[in-house]
All heavy atoms as TSV, in Angstrom:
chain	resi	resn	atom	element	x	y	z
A	1	MET	N	N	66.398	118.073	113.036
A	1	MET	CA	C	66.321	116.817	112.317
A	1	MET	C	C	66.323	117.075	110.809
A	1	MET	O	O	65.616	117.949	110.322
A	1	MET	CB	C	65.059	116.063	112.727
A	1	MET	CG	C	64.898	114.734	112.046
A	1	MET	SD	S	63.450	113.880	112.731
A	1	MET	CE	C	63.320	112.593	111.562
A	2	LEU	N	N	67.105	116.332	110.104
A	2	LEU	CA	C	67.171	116.476	108.653
A	2	LEU	C	C	65.963	115.829	107.987
A	2	LEU	O	O	65.423	114.850	108.474
A	2	LEU	CB	C	68.447	115.815	108.121
A	2	LEU	CG	C	69.762	116.424	108.586
A	2	LEU	CD1	C	70.921	115.587	108.103
A	2	LEU	CD2	C	69.895	117.843	108.087
A	3	ASN	N	N	65.569	116.360	106.856
A	3	ASN	CA	C	64.470	115.792	106.098
A	3	ASN	C	C	65.026	114.733	105.156
A	3	ASN	O	O	65.769	115.041	104.230
A	3	ASN	CB	C	63.763	116.898	105.303
A	3	ASN	CG	C	62.621	116.353	104.487
A	3	ASN	OD1	O	62.301	115.179	104.546
A	3	ASN	ND2	N	61.998	117.214	103.725
A	4	HIS	N	N	64.680	113.506	105.386
A	4	HIS	CA	C	65.139	112.394	104.540
A	4	HIS	C	C	63.970	111.814	103.769
A	4	HIS	O	O	63.735	110.606	103.761
A	4	HIS	CB	C	65.817	111.328	105.403
A	4	HIS	CG	C	67.055	111.854	106.052
A	4	HIS	ND1	N	67.148	112.042	107.394
A	4	HIS	CD2	C	68.223	112.271	105.526
A	4	HIS	CE1	C	68.340	112.530	107.687
A	4	HIS	NE2	N	69.006	112.685	106.575
A	5	ALA	N	N	63.227	112.674	103.113
A	5	ALA	CA	C	62.027	112.267	102.397
A	5	ALA	C	C	62.322	111.310	101.255
A	5	ALA	O	O	61.442	110.607	100.795
A	5	ALA	CB	C	61.302	113.496	101.860
A	6	TRP	N	N	63.553	111.237	100.821
A	6	TRP	CA	C	63.901	110.397	99.666
A	6	TRP	C	C	64.361	109.005	100.090
A	6	TRP	O	O	64.659	108.176	99.250
A	6	TRP	CB	C	64.962	111.085	98.818
A	6	TRP	CG	C	66.006	111.758	99.647
A	6	TRP	CD1	C	66.010	113.071	100.027
A	6	TRP	CD2	C	67.163	111.177	100.247
A	6	TRP	NE1	N	67.111	113.327	100.815
A	6	TRP	CE2	C	67.837	112.185	100.968
A	6	TRP	CE3	C	67.698	109.900	100.239
A	6	TRP	CZ2	C	69.011	111.956	101.670
A	6	TRP	CZ3	C	68.878	109.669	100.948
A	6	TRP	CH2	C	69.517	110.694	101.649
A	7	TRP	N	N	64.449	108.732	101.372
A	7	TRP	CA	C	64.850	107.391	101.808
A	7	TRP	C	C	63.747	106.382	101.517
A	7	TRP	O	O	62.556	106.666	101.647
A	7	TRP	CB	C	65.132	107.373	103.305
A	7	TRP	CG	C	66.444	107.984	103.681
A	7	TRP	CD1	C	67.431	108.414	102.835
A	7	TRP	CD2	C	66.921	108.245	104.984
A	7	TRP	NE1	N	68.478	108.925	103.545
A	7	TRP	CE2	C	68.195	108.831	104.878
A	7	TRP	CE3	C	66.398	108.051	106.246
A	7	TRP	CZ2	C	68.950	109.203	105.971
A	7	TRP	CZ3	C	67.145	108.431	107.342
A	7	TRP	CH2	C	68.412	108.996	107.205
A	8	VAL	N	N	64.152	105.166	101.153
A	8	VAL	CA	C	63.195	104.097	100.853
A	8	VAL	C	C	62.410	103.746	102.110
A	8	VAL	O	O	62.977	103.582	103.183
A	8	VAL	CB	C	63.923	102.850	100.318
A	8	VAL	CG1	C	62.955	101.683	100.154
A	8	VAL	CG2	C	64.627	103.152	99.009
A	9	LYS	N	N	61.110	103.631	101.962
A	9	LYS	CA	C	60.255	103.188	103.061
A	9	LYS	C	C	59.841	101.734	102.809
A	9	LYS	O	O	60.374	100.831	103.415
A	9	LYS	CB	C	59.032	104.101	103.186
A	9	LYS	CG	C	58.137	103.749	104.348
A	9	LYS	CD	C	57.014	104.767	104.508
A	9	LYS	CE	C	56.150	104.416	105.707
A	9	LYS	NZ	N	55.037	105.370	105.842
A	10	ALA	N	N	58.913	101.483	101.909
A	10	ALA	CA	C	58.501	100.108	101.589
A	10	ALA	C	C	59.347	99.591	100.428
A	10	ALA	O	O	59.690	100.344	99.521
A	10	ALA	CB	C	57.024	100.071	101.223
A	11	TYR	N	N	59.699	98.306	100.474
A	11	TYR	CA	C	60.584	97.739	99.455
A	11	TYR	C	C	60.240	96.285	99.165
A	11	TYR	O	O	59.526	95.628	99.935
A	11	TYR	CB	C	62.045	97.817	99.911
A	11	TYR	CG	C	62.314	96.922	101.109
A	11	TYR	CD1	C	62.662	95.591	100.943
A	11	TYR	CD2	C	62.185	97.412	102.403
A	11	TYR	CE1	C	62.870	94.756	102.037
A	11	TYR	CE2	C	62.405	96.597	103.494
A	11	TYR	CZ	C	62.746	95.274	103.302
A	11	TYR	OH	O	62.938	94.445	104.387
A	12	GLU	N	N	60.777	95.786	98.059
A	12	GLU	CA	C	60.787	94.369	97.705
A	12	GLU	C	C	62.206	94.017	97.284
A	12	GLU	O	O	62.888	94.834	96.667
A	12	GLU	CB	C	59.870	94.071	96.511
A	12	GLU	CG	C	58.422	94.315	96.742
A	12	GLU	CD	C	57.586	94.074	95.496
A	12	GLU	OE1	O	58.109	94.176	94.365
A	12	GLU	OE2	O	56.399	93.808	95.664
A	13	VAL	N	N	62.639	92.813	97.604
A	13	VAL	CA	C	63.910	92.288	97.107
A	13	VAL	C	C	63.555	91.205	96.096
A	13	VAL	O	O	62.761	90.300	96.387
A	13	VAL	CB	C	64.779	91.695	98.244
A	13	VAL	CG1	C	66.055	91.092	97.675
A	13	VAL	CG2	C	65.096	92.772	99.280
A	14	LEU	N	N	64.131	91.315	94.899
A	14	LEU	CA	C	63.858	90.376	93.813
A	14	LEU	C	C	65.150	89.713	93.368
A	14	LEU	O	O	66.220	90.332	93.438
A	14	LEU	CB	C	63.226	91.119	92.634
A	14	LEU	CG	C	61.999	91.939	92.996
A	14	LEU	CD1	C	61.996	93.244	92.254
A	14	LEU	CD2	C	60.758	91.166	92.739
A	15	VAL	N	N	65.055	88.476	92.895
A	15	VAL	CA	C	66.220	87.763	92.365
A	15	VAL	C	C	65.876	87.169	91.008
A	15	VAL	O	O	64.715	86.921	90.690
A	15	VAL	CB	C	66.700	86.643	93.321
A	15	VAL	CG1	C	67.180	87.212	94.634
A	15	VAL	CG2	C	65.625	85.599	93.544
A	16	SER	N	N	66.924	86.939	90.205
A	16	SER	CA	C	66.750	86.358	88.882
A	16	SER	C	C	67.996	85.571	88.509
A	16	SER	O	O	69.110	85.931	88.896
A	16	SER	CB	C	66.515	87.463	87.850
A	16	SER	OG	O	66.445	86.928	86.545
A	17	GLY	N	N	67.798	84.533	87.727
A	17	GLY	CA	C	68.926	83.758	87.235
A	17	GLY	C	C	69.588	84.397	86.031
A	17	GLY	O	O	70.811	84.449	85.928
A	18	VAL	N	N	68.792	84.916	85.110
A	18	VAL	CA	C	69.333	85.489	83.874
A	18	VAL	C	C	68.918	86.933	83.639
A	18	VAL	O	O	69.241	87.511	82.613
A	18	VAL	CB	C	68.926	84.634	82.643
A	18	VAL	CG1	C	69.537	83.250	82.716
A	18	VAL	CG2	C	67.422	84.550	82.508
A	19	GLY	N	N	68.176	87.523	84.571
A	19	GLY	CA	C	67.776	88.915	84.433
A	19	GLY	C	C	66.500	89.132	83.654
A	19	GLY	O	O	66.155	90.266	83.347
A	20	ALA	N	N	65.782	88.052	83.336
A	20	ALA	CA	C	64.549	88.195	82.565
A	20	ALA	C	C	63.312	87.922	83.425
A	20	ALA	O	O	62.353	88.674	83.388
A	20	ALA	CB	C	64.564	87.248	81.373
A	21	THR	N	N	63.342	86.860	84.199
A	21	THR	CA	C	62.239	86.495	85.079
A	21	THR	C	C	62.672	86.749	86.514
A	21	THR	O	O	63.689	86.224	86.960
A	21	THR	CB	C	61.873	85.002	84.901
A	21	THR	OG1	O	61.565	84.767	83.531
A	21	THR	CG2	C	60.698	84.623	85.772
A	22	TRP	N	N	61.897	87.561	87.239
A	22	TRP	CA	C	62.250	87.948	88.601
A	22	TRP	C	C	61.309	87.309	89.599
A	22	TRP	O	O	60.121	87.154	89.333
A	22	TRP	CB	C	62.198	89.463	88.737
A	22	TRP	CG	C	63.245	90.118	87.914
A	22	TRP	CD1	C	63.151	90.460	86.590
A	22	TRP	CD2	C	64.563	90.465	88.321
A	22	TRP	NE1	N	64.341	91.023	86.162
A	22	TRP	CE2	C	65.216	91.036	87.211
A	22	TRP	CE3	C	65.260	90.367	89.516
A	22	TRP	CZ2	C	66.522	91.498	87.265
A	22	TRP	CZ3	C	66.558	90.833	89.578
A	22	TRP	CH2	C	67.169	91.386	88.458
A	23	ARG	N	N	61.861	86.944	90.766
A	23	ARG	CA	C	61.085	86.326	91.844
A	23	ARG	C	C	61.276	87.138	93.119
A	23	ARG	O	O	62.397	87.465	93.503
A	23	ARG	CB	C	61.572	84.896	92.058
A	23	ARG	CG	C	60.834	84.155	93.134
A	23	ARG	CD	C	61.173	82.672	93.142
A	23	ARG	NE	N	62.597	82.423	93.105
A	23	ARG	CZ	C	63.255	81.696	93.994
A	23	ARG	NH1	N	62.628	81.112	94.983
A	23	ARG	NH2	N	64.555	81.524	93.886
A	24	LYS	N	N	60.156	87.480	93.777
A	24	LYS	CA	C	60.208	88.239	95.024
A	24	LYS	C	C	60.630	87.302	96.160
A	24	LYS	O	O	60.042	86.243	96.350
A	24	LYS	CB	C	58.846	88.840	95.314
A	24	LYS	CG	C	58.820	89.756	96.496
A	24	LYS	CD	C	57.476	90.422	96.776
A	24	LYS	CE	C	56.377	90.120	95.856
A	24	LYS	NZ	N	55.101	90.701	96.236
A	25	VAL	N	N	61.667	87.706	96.921
A	25	VAL	CA	C	62.158	86.887	98.032
A	25	VAL	C	C	62.026	87.582	99.378
A	25	VAL	O	O	62.217	86.952	100.420
A	25	VAL	CB	C	63.617	86.423	97.808
A	25	VAL	CG1	C	63.702	85.472	96.618
A	25	VAL	CG2	C	64.556	87.605	97.633
A	26	ALA	N	N	61.701	88.862	99.401
A	26	ALA	CA	C	61.512	89.586	100.659
A	26	ALA	C	C	60.748	90.877	100.407
A	26	ALA	O	O	60.845	91.460	99.328
A	26	ALA	CB	C	62.855	89.904	101.310
A	27	THR	N	N	59.992	91.311	101.414
A	27	THR	CA	C	59.314	92.607	101.399
A	27	THR	C	C	59.401	93.190	102.804
A	27	THR	O	O	59.640	92.464	103.768
A	27	THR	CB	C	57.822	92.491	101.012
A	27	THR	OG1	O	57.160	91.669	101.977
A	27	THR	CG2	C	57.634	91.902	99.635
A	28	GLY	N	N	59.223	94.479	102.902
A	28	GLY	CA	C	59.242	95.083	104.225
A	28	GLY	C	C	59.241	96.588	104.146
A	28	GLY	O	O	59.040	97.170	103.082
A	29	THR	N	N	59.502	97.211	105.303
A	29	THR	CA	C	59.614	98.664	105.378
A	29	THR	C	C	60.825	99.030	106.226
A	29	THR	O	O	61.161	98.331	107.183
A	29	THR	CB	C	58.361	99.307	106.007
A	29	THR	OG1	O	58.137	98.755	107.301
A	29	THR	CG2	C	57.135	99.107	105.147
A	30	PHE	N	N	61.488	100.080	105.833
A	30	PHE	CA	C	62.608	100.630	106.597
A	30	PHE	C	C	62.115	101.837	107.378
A	30	PHE	O	O	61.362	102.654	106.851
A	30	PHE	CB	C	63.729	101.092	105.662
A	30	PHE	CG	C	64.399	100.004	104.893
A	30	PHE	CD1	C	64.486	100.071	103.517
A	30	PHE	CD2	C	64.971	98.922	105.526
A	30	PHE	CE1	C	65.122	99.087	102.786
A	30	PHE	CE2	C	65.612	97.920	104.807
A	30	PHE	CZ	C	65.689	98.010	103.439
A	31	PRO	N	N	62.569	102.000	108.642
A	31	PRO	CA	C	62.236	103.220	109.363
A	31	PRO	C	C	63.005	104.417	108.794
A	31	PRO	O	O	63.951	104.248	108.031
A	31	PRO	CB	C	62.668	102.931	110.801
A	31	PRO	CG	C	63.420	101.669	110.780
A	31	PRO	CD	C	63.281	101.046	109.438
A	32	ASN	N	N	62.599	105.601	109.167
A	32	ASN	CA	C	63.202	106.828	108.646
A	32	ASN	C	C	64.385	107.240	109.531
A	32	ASN	O	O	64.341	108.244	110.225
A	32	ASN	CB	C	62.147	107.934	108.603
A	32	ASN	CG	C	62.606	109.150	107.843
A	32	ASN	OD1	O	63.628	109.116	107.154
A	32	ASN	ND2	N	61.870	110.220	107.952
A	33	ASP	N	N	65.444	106.431	109.517
A	33	ASP	CA	C	66.653	106.777	110.262
A	33	ASP	C	C	67.884	106.226	109.544
A	33	ASP	O	O	67.766	105.599	108.504
A	33	ASP	CB	C	66.581	106.305	111.720
A	33	ASP	CG	C	66.500	104.803	111.872
A	33	ASP	OD1	O	67.061	104.062	111.023
A	33	ASP	OD2	O	65.903	104.336	112.855
A	34	ARG	N	N	69.055	106.454	110.103
A	34	ARG	CA	C	70.311	106.114	109.431
A	34	ARG	C	C	70.854	104.747	109.819
A	34	ARG	O	O	71.993	104.430	109.520
A	34	ARG	CB	C	71.347	107.178	109.746
A	34	ARG	CG	C	70.934	108.539	109.223
A	34	ARG	CD	C	71.998	109.524	109.468
A	34	ARG	NE	N	73.058	109.248	108.501
A	34	ARG	CZ	C	74.003	110.076	108.155
A	34	ARG	NH1	N	74.052	111.249	108.731
A	34	ARG	NH2	N	74.906	109.760	107.274
A	35	THR	N	N	70.075	103.929	110.474
A	35	THR	CA	C	70.530	102.616	110.906
A	35	THR	C	C	70.786	101.709	109.709
A	35	THR	O	O	70.043	101.732	108.735
A	35	THR	CB	C	69.467	101.967	111.818
A	35	THR	OG1	O	69.160	102.852	112.875
A	35	THR	CG2	C	69.939	100.653	112.370
A	36	GLU	N	N	71.829	100.893	109.796
A	36	GLU	CA	C	72.110	99.887	108.772
A	36	GLU	C	C	71.199	98.688	109.030
A	36	GLU	O	O	71.050	98.247	110.162
A	36	GLU	CB	C	73.568	99.445	108.869
A	36	GLU	CG	C	73.944	98.406	107.844
A	36	GLU	CD	C	75.412	98.034	107.938
A	36	GLU	OE1	O	76.262	98.942	107.874
A	36	GLU	OE2	O	75.682	96.832	108.090
A	37	TYR	N	N	70.584	98.173	107.980
A	37	TYR	CA	C	69.634	97.076	108.120
A	37	TYR	C	C	70.082	95.852	107.344
A	37	TYR	O	O	70.682	95.969	106.274
A	37	TYR	CB	C	68.245	97.496	107.622
A	37	TYR	CG	C	67.674	98.601	108.453
A	37	TYR	CD1	C	67.825	99.917	108.079
A	37	TYR	CD2	C	67.039	98.319	109.653
A	37	TYR	CE1	C	67.348	100.936	108.861
A	37	TYR	CE2	C	66.561	99.333	110.443
A	37	TYR	CZ	C	66.711	100.635	110.042
A	37	TYR	OH	O	66.245	101.649	110.827
A	38	VAL	N	N	69.755	94.697	107.878
A	38	VAL	CA	C	69.967	93.422	107.197
A	38	VAL	C	C	68.588	92.861	106.886
A	38	VAL	O	O	67.751	92.725	107.781
A	38	VAL	CB	C	70.759	92.431	108.084
A	38	VAL	CG1	C	70.855	91.081	107.408
A	38	VAL	CG2	C	72.134	92.989	108.404
A	39	VAL	N	N	68.354	92.560	105.626
A	39	VAL	CA	C	67.089	91.961	105.218
A	39	VAL	C	C	67.342	90.470	105.044
A	39	VAL	O	O	68.038	90.061	104.114
A	39	VAL	CB	C	66.577	92.572	103.895
A	39	VAL	CG1	C	65.312	91.876	103.440
A	39	VAL	CG2	C	66.355	94.064	104.052
A	40	PRO	N	N	66.808	89.640	105.938
A	40	PRO	CA	C	67.047	88.203	105.820
A	40	PRO	C	C	66.276	87.608	104.648
A	40	PRO	O	O	65.119	87.946	104.420
A	40	PRO	CB	C	66.541	87.639	107.154
A	40	PRO	CG	C	65.587	88.661	107.672
A	40	PRO	CD	C	65.996	89.981	107.093
A	41	VAL	N	N	66.956	86.758	103.905
A	41	VAL	CA	C	66.369	86.071	102.757
A	41	VAL	C	C	66.792	84.612	102.856
A	41	VAL	O	O	67.966	84.324	103.118
A	41	VAL	CB	C	66.874	86.685	101.433
A	41	VAL	CG1	C	66.376	85.908	100.239
A	41	VAL	CG2	C	66.465	88.147	101.332
A	42	ALA	N	N	65.863	83.704	102.623
A	42	ALA	CA	C	66.200	82.283	102.602
A	42	ALA	C	C	67.219	82.042	101.496
A	42	ALA	O	O	67.206	82.737	100.467
A	42	ALA	CB	C	64.950	81.446	102.362
A	43	PRO	N	N	68.139	81.088	101.671
A	43	PRO	CA	C	69.136	80.820	100.627
A	43	PRO	C	C	68.476	80.552	99.270
A	43	PRO	O	O	67.484	79.825	99.178
A	43	PRO	CB	C	69.865	79.582	101.141
A	43	PRO	CG	C	69.688	79.634	102.621
A	43	PRO	CD	C	68.322	80.229	102.837
A	44	VAL	N	N	69.027	81.172	98.249
A	44	VAL	CA	C	68.494	81.035	96.891
A	44	VAL	C	C	69.658	81.165	95.918
A	44	VAL	O	O	70.619	81.876	96.172
A	44	VAL	CB	C	67.417	82.121	96.631
A	44	VAL	CG1	C	67.983	83.506	96.763
A	44	VAL	CG2	C	66.755	81.937	95.294
A	45	THR	N	N	69.579	80.450	94.813
A	45	THR	CA	C	70.591	80.574	93.764
A	45	THR	C	C	70.108	81.612	92.759
A	45	THR	O	O	69.014	81.480	92.208
A	45	THR	CB	C	70.812	79.217	93.059
A	45	THR	OG1	O	71.249	78.273	94.030
A	45	THR	CG2	C	71.848	79.342	91.960
A	46	ALA	N	N	70.907	82.651	92.556
A	46	ALA	CA	C	70.534	83.722	91.638
A	46	ALA	C	C	71.792	84.429	91.165
A	46	ALA	O	O	72.816	84.413	91.828
A	46	ALA	CB	C	69.608	84.713	92.325
A	47	ARG	N	N	71.702	85.046	90.013
A	47	ARG	CA	C	72.812	85.830	89.484
A	47	ARG	C	C	72.576	87.325	89.669
A	47	ARG	O	O	73.495	88.116	89.768
A	47	ARG	CB	C	73.003	85.499	88.006
A	47	ARG	CG	C	74.171	86.214	87.412
A	47	ARG	CD	C	74.418	85.799	86.001
A	47	ARG	NE	N	75.632	86.460	85.554
A	47	ARG	CZ	C	76.513	85.927	84.776
A	47	ARG	NH1	N	76.315	84.721	84.331
A	47	ARG	NH2	N	77.570	86.589	84.422
A	48	HIS	N	N	71.312	87.728	89.693
A	48	HIS	CA	C	70.945	89.142	89.785
A	48	HIS	C	C	70.083	89.380	91.026
A	48	HIS	O	O	69.229	88.559	91.352
A	48	HIS	CB	C	70.162	89.582	88.551
A	48	HIS	CG	C	70.865	89.286	87.265
A	48	HIS	ND1	N	71.833	90.121	86.760
A	48	HIS	CD2	C	70.756	88.263	86.398
A	48	HIS	CE1	C	72.287	89.617	85.622
A	48	HIS	NE2	N	71.640	88.485	85.385
A	49	VAL	N	N	70.291	90.516	91.662
A	49	VAL	CA	C	69.503	90.932	92.827
A	49	VAL	C	C	69.038	92.360	92.588
A	49	VAL	O	O	69.811	93.203	92.132
A	49	VAL	CB	C	70.334	90.873	94.128
A	49	VAL	CG1	C	69.520	91.363	95.312
A	49	VAL	CG2	C	70.848	89.464	94.375
A	50	ALA	N	N	67.773	92.627	92.891
A	50	ALA	CA	C	67.228	93.973	92.718
A	50	ALA	C	C	66.489	94.392	93.982
A	50	ALA	O	O	65.846	93.570	94.631
A	50	ALA	CB	C	66.265	94.012	91.534
A	51	LEU	N	N	66.604	95.662	94.315
A	51	LEU	CA	C	65.823	96.258	95.388
A	51	LEU	C	C	64.831	97.203	94.726
A	51	LEU	O	O	65.225	98.177	94.075
A	51	LEU	CB	C	66.717	97.036	96.362
A	51	LEU	CG	C	65.986	97.789	97.457
A	51	LEU	CD1	C	65.324	96.824	98.430
A	51	LEU	CD2	C	66.934	98.721	98.190
A	52	ARG	N	N	63.557	96.921	94.868
A	52	ARG	CA	C	62.516	97.767	94.277
A	52	ARG	C	C	61.924	98.642	95.379
A	52	ARG	O	O	61.371	98.133	96.348
A	52	ARG	CB	C	61.417	96.917	93.654
A	52	ARG	CG	C	60.254	97.753	93.094
A	52	ARG	CD	C	59.141	96.907	92.568
A	52	ARG	NE	N	59.583	96.220	91.371
A	52	ARG	CZ	C	58.957	95.169	90.860
A	52	ARG	NH1	N	57.900	94.663	91.436
A	52	ARG	NH2	N	59.423	94.609	89.763
A	53	ALA	N	N	62.052	99.941	95.236
A	53	ALA	CA	C	61.458	100.884	96.187
A	53	ALA	C	C	59.985	101.047	95.837
A	53	ALA	O	O	59.644	101.430	94.721
A	53	ALA	CB	C	62.174	102.222	96.123
A	54	LEU	N	N	59.112	100.749	96.796
A	54	LEU	CA	C	57.674	100.878	96.581
A	54	LEU	C	C	57.140	102.215	97.088
A	54	LEU	O	O	56.108	102.681	96.614
A	54	LEU	CB	C	56.936	99.730	97.286
A	54	LEU	CG	C	57.355	98.325	96.851
A	54	LEU	CD1	C	56.647	97.283	97.706
A	54	LEU	CD2	C	57.058	98.109	95.371
A	55	SER	N	N	57.843	102.800	98.067
A	55	SER	CA	C	57.458	104.120	98.579
A	55	SER	C	C	58.668	104.750	99.256
A	55	SER	O	O	59.662	104.083	99.515
A	55	SER	CB	C	56.282	104.025	99.556
A	55	SER	OG	O	56.655	103.312	100.718
A	56	GLU	N	N	58.541	106.050	99.543
A	56	GLU	CA	C	59.597	106.776	100.247
A	56	GLU	C	C	58.995	107.505	101.430
A	56	GLU	O	O	57.789	107.650	101.526
A	56	GLU	CB	C	60.348	107.717	99.299
A	56	GLU	CG	C	59.485	108.460	98.316
A	56	GLU	CD	C	58.896	109.758	98.834
A	56	GLU	OE1	O	59.056	110.116	100.009
A	56	GLU	OE2	O	58.248	110.440	98.033
A	57	HIS	N	N	59.852	107.929	102.340
A	57	HIS	CA	C	59.370	108.504	103.587
A	57	HIS	C	C	58.724	109.879	103.441
A	57	HIS	O	O	58.060	110.337	104.362
A	57	HIS	CB	C	60.499	108.551	104.623
A	57	HIS	CG	C	60.699	107.238	105.296
A	57	HIS	ND1	N	59.868	106.777	106.280
A	57	HIS	CD2	C	61.614	106.269	105.105
A	57	HIS	CE1	C	60.252	105.589	106.690
A	57	HIS	NE2	N	61.315	105.254	105.987
A	58	GLY	N	N	58.874	110.539	102.328
A	58	GLY	CA	C	58.272	111.853	102.144
A	58	GLY	C	C	56.788	111.812	101.848
A	58	GLY	O	O	56.095	112.806	101.980
A	59	GLY	N	N	56.290	110.664	101.414
A	59	GLY	CA	C	54.868	110.531	101.142
A	59	GLY	C	C	54.437	110.947	99.750
A	59	GLY	O	O	53.302	110.731	99.370
A	60	GLN	N	N	55.341	111.538	98.973
A	60	GLN	CA	C	54.978	111.927	97.613
A	60	GLN	C	C	55.234	110.799	96.619
A	60	GLN	O	O	54.702	110.810	95.524
A	60	GLN	CB	C	55.739	113.175	97.204
A	60	GLN	CG	C	55.351	114.373	98.027
A	60	GLN	CD	C	56.079	115.621	97.577
A	60	GLN	OE1	O	56.652	115.672	96.487
A	60	GLN	NE2	N	56.053	116.634	98.407
A	61	ASN	N	N	56.088	109.842	96.989
A	61	ASN	CA	C	56.408	108.671	96.171
A	61	ASN	C	C	56.826	109.043	94.751
A	61	ASN	O	O	56.402	108.445	93.781
A	61	ASN	CB	C	55.242	107.682	96.169
A	61	ASN	CG	C	54.989	107.140	97.561
A	61	ASN	OD1	O	55.917	106.948	98.343
A	61	ASN	ND2	N	53.735	106.911	97.888
A	62	ARG	N	N	57.697	110.057	94.674
A	62	ARG	CA	C	58.206	110.498	93.383
A	62	ARG	C	C	59.554	109.879	93.074
A	62	ARG	O	O	59.870	109.618	91.917
A	62	ARG	CB	C	58.278	112.010	93.349
A	62	ARG	CG	C	56.882	112.614	93.397
A	62	ARG	CD	C	56.858	114.067	93.678
A	62	ARG	NE	N	57.512	114.842	92.635
A	62	ARG	CZ	C	57.749	116.129	92.759
A	62	ARG	NH1	N	57.383	116.768	93.831
A	62	ARG	NH2	N	58.345	116.779	91.805
A	63	PHE	N	N	60.389	109.678	94.100
A	63	PHE	CA	C	61.671	109.012	93.910
A	63	PHE	C	C	62.191	108.572	95.270
A	63	PHE	O	O	61.726	109.019	96.308
A	63	PHE	CB	C	62.687	109.913	93.203
A	63	PHE	CG	C	63.123	111.095	94.025
A	63	PHE	CD1	C	64.244	111.008	94.832
A	63	PHE	CD2	C	62.422	112.285	93.979
A	63	PHE	CE1	C	64.653	112.094	95.592
A	63	PHE	CE2	C	62.825	113.380	94.731
A	63	PHE	CZ	C	63.946	113.276	95.542
A	64	ALA	N	N	63.152	107.663	95.243
A	64	ALA	CA	C	63.792	107.185	96.480
A	64	ALA	C	C	65.222	106.822	96.150
A	64	ALA	O	O	65.563	106.573	94.993
A	64	ALA	CB	C	63.044	105.986	97.044
A	65	ALA	N	N	66.077	106.803	97.174
A	65	ALA	CA	C	67.493	106.528	96.956
A	65	ALA	C	C	68.032	105.590	98.027
A	65	ALA	O	O	67.550	105.569	99.156
A	65	ALA	CB	C	68.284	107.826	96.975
A	66	VAL	N	N	69.035	104.820	97.633
A	66	VAL	CA	C	69.755	103.937	98.551
A	66	VAL	C	C	71.233	104.250	98.403
A	66	VAL	O	O	71.747	104.326	97.294
A	66	VAL	CB	C	69.507	102.451	98.199
A	66	VAL	CG1	C	70.334	101.531	99.054
A	66	VAL	CG2	C	68.035	102.114	98.321
A	67	ALA	N	N	71.933	104.428	99.521
A	67	ALA	CA	C	73.342	104.769	99.466
A	67	ALA	C	C	74.200	103.536	99.177
A	67	ALA	O	O	75.130	103.601	98.387
A	67	ALA	CB	C	73.789	105.418	100.766
A	68	GLU	N	N	73.897	102.426	99.823
A	68	GLU	CA	C	74.682	101.203	99.625
A	68	GLU	C	C	73.765	99.996	99.670
A	68	GLU	O	O	72.797	99.971	100.422
A	68	GLU	CB	C	75.728	101.041	100.726
A	68	GLU	CG	C	76.806	102.089	100.688
A	68	GLU	CD	C	77.853	101.871	101.766
A	68	GLU	OE1	O	78.142	100.704	102.097
A	68	GLU	OE2	O	78.365	102.862	102.276
A	69	LEU	N	N	74.088	98.991	98.869
A	69	LEU	CA	C	73.371	97.728	98.868
A	69	LEU	C	C	74.393	96.627	98.732
A	69	LEU	O	O	75.098	96.549	97.728
A	69	LEU	CB	C	72.369	97.676	97.707
A	69	LEU	CG	C	71.595	96.386	97.537
A	69	LEU	CD1	C	70.684	96.139	98.725
A	69	LEU	CD2	C	70.790	96.426	96.251
A	70	ASP	N	N	74.523	95.816	99.764
A	70	ASP	CA	C	75.468	94.709	99.752
A	70	ASP	C	C	74.709	93.387	99.781
A	70	ASP	O	O	73.702	93.272	100.481
A	70	ASP	CB	C	76.395	94.755	100.968
A	70	ASP	CG	C	77.277	95.992	100.972
A	70	ASP	OD1	O	77.745	96.376	99.892
A	70	ASP	OD2	O	77.485	96.557	102.059
A	71	VAL	N	N	75.199	92.423	99.038
A	71	VAL	CA	C	74.637	91.074	99.069
A	71	VAL	C	C	75.682	90.171	99.688
A	71	VAL	O	O	76.843	90.174	99.275
A	71	VAL	CB	C	74.287	90.587	97.637
A	71	VAL	CG1	C	73.768	89.159	97.672
A	71	VAL	CG2	C	73.288	91.537	96.991
A	72	VAL	N	N	75.272	89.421	100.700
A	72	VAL	CA	C	76.197	88.559	101.434
A	72	VAL	C	C	75.799	87.104	101.203
A	72	VAL	O	O	74.633	86.747	101.347
A	72	VAL	CB	C	76.167	88.888	102.950
A	72	VAL	CG1	C	77.109	87.998	103.707
A	72	VAL	CG2	C	76.492	90.357	103.154
A	73	ARG	N	N	76.770	86.294	100.865
A	73	ARG	CA	C	76.536	84.877	100.620
A	73	ARG	C	C	76.188	84.162	101.923
A	73	ARG	O	O	76.774	84.429	102.956
A	73	ARG	CB	C	77.786	84.245	100.012
A	73	ARG	CG	C	77.631	82.795	99.662
A	73	ARG	CD	C	78.923	82.244	99.120
A	73	ARG	NE	N	79.274	83.015	97.929
A	73	ARG	CZ	C	79.736	82.474	96.827
A	73	ARG	NH1	N	79.952	81.192	96.760
A	73	ARG	NH2	N	80.021	83.223	95.794
A	74	ALA	N	N	75.249	83.227	101.848
A	74	ALA	CA	C	74.873	82.433	103.021
A	74	ALA	C	C	76.054	81.599	103.481
A	74	ALA	O	O	76.875	81.150	102.677
A	74	ALA	CB	C	73.691	81.541	102.693
A	75	ARG	N	N	76.127	81.399	104.769
A	75	ARG	CA	C	77.225	80.582	105.322
A	75	ARG	C	C	76.796	79.173	105.572
A	75	ARG	O	O	75.727	78.845	105.806
A	75	ARG	CB	C	77.683	81.187	106.643
A	75	ARG	CG	C	78.224	82.559	106.439
A	75	ARG	CD	C	78.628	83.125	107.753
A	75	ARG	NE	N	78.794	84.554	107.571
A	75	ARG	CZ	C	79.428	85.314	108.402
A	75	ARG	NH1	N	79.958	84.818	109.469
A	75	ARG	NH2	N	79.542	86.586	108.195
């Protein structure tokens, strides 16, 4: 098994209209595997989206990485 200590564990999703004031719209934790995840968020109007890593799977909480982050418009 590979050591993926740098993968995001706990996270917050934040949105902003102009990039100055941010609002939290989701929180959660990702398991330590390669599965693609969808984080459901209630429809919101925003121009900016941020993923804040609160911890990583290694337990040292020194850094974390995300390979891809896609935002999908509500249908």
